[in-house]
C-alpha positions, 0 to 999 in steps of 0.5 A: 507469471513470475517469469513474464514479470522478470523478463519485463513483459509488463507494458510500461506504466502498468502494474500487474498482480495476480489476485485470487487467481485473476490477473489484474493489470492496472495502469498507474495514474498520476494520482497514485504516483503523486500520493505515493510521493507525498507519503514517501516524503513524510516517511523520510521526514520521520527519519525512516531509512530509504532502504525501508520504503519502497513501492511496487515491489513484490511482497510474498504472502505464504499460501496466498497471492503475493502483492506489490503495494503502492507503498510499503514500509518494512522493519529495520533489517528486513530480509530481501530475497532477490527482488522480494520481501516477506510479509512478516517484515511489513510494518505498513502498506499504503494503497491508492485506489484505482477506481471508485469503491475498489474491491481489491483495496477495500475488501480483499486487501483488508482481509489479507493484510490483516490476516498476515499481521500488517500493523497499519494499512492505509487506503488513499482514495482520490475519488472519495477524497478520504484516507481509511487507516486500518490498525490492530490486525485480526484474522478477518481484517482489522479491529480499528478503522479511522476515516480521515478527509483529505486536507487533514493530517494522517498520523501513523504509529508503526509497531516500532514506535516510529511516527510519521505524519502525512499532510494530505492537503496536497493529495490529488483528487479524481472524479469517478467518471474520469 
């Protein structure tokens, strides 16, 4: 699969991941793109360097399925390995759900990101019009969970002490039937 991805065998506008042995090919939605832009702008406004913020870039999880989160913030000096980064350097991940009650984002990623110590995991859900902020990673997921309605600001404090506040009032929404 890595070889196919390296050769550009993924149709334009799609994101492909292997998760629990299953190939998941999801078309990227405008809602995903616009939400990621808003979070990216908030990170830049918090003086987080451009080189530390990226989306749809492969992050390696040893002994697990790798991931390409919608938005990733890594530590200063994070080691880049070709086109990938190691999960040990990830400070925060933002995922935008592709479908209502997306099991990948709400269950599987919660377990994986928590188990690998990703300090902050945010699930932006355009169907529920809600952000779920997960912090304090533990072996089975996260010890703390906050739900914040779209329209209210989301403040994230990274392990480095850096803080960013995301204005969610412009986050796009989507009806479950769309």
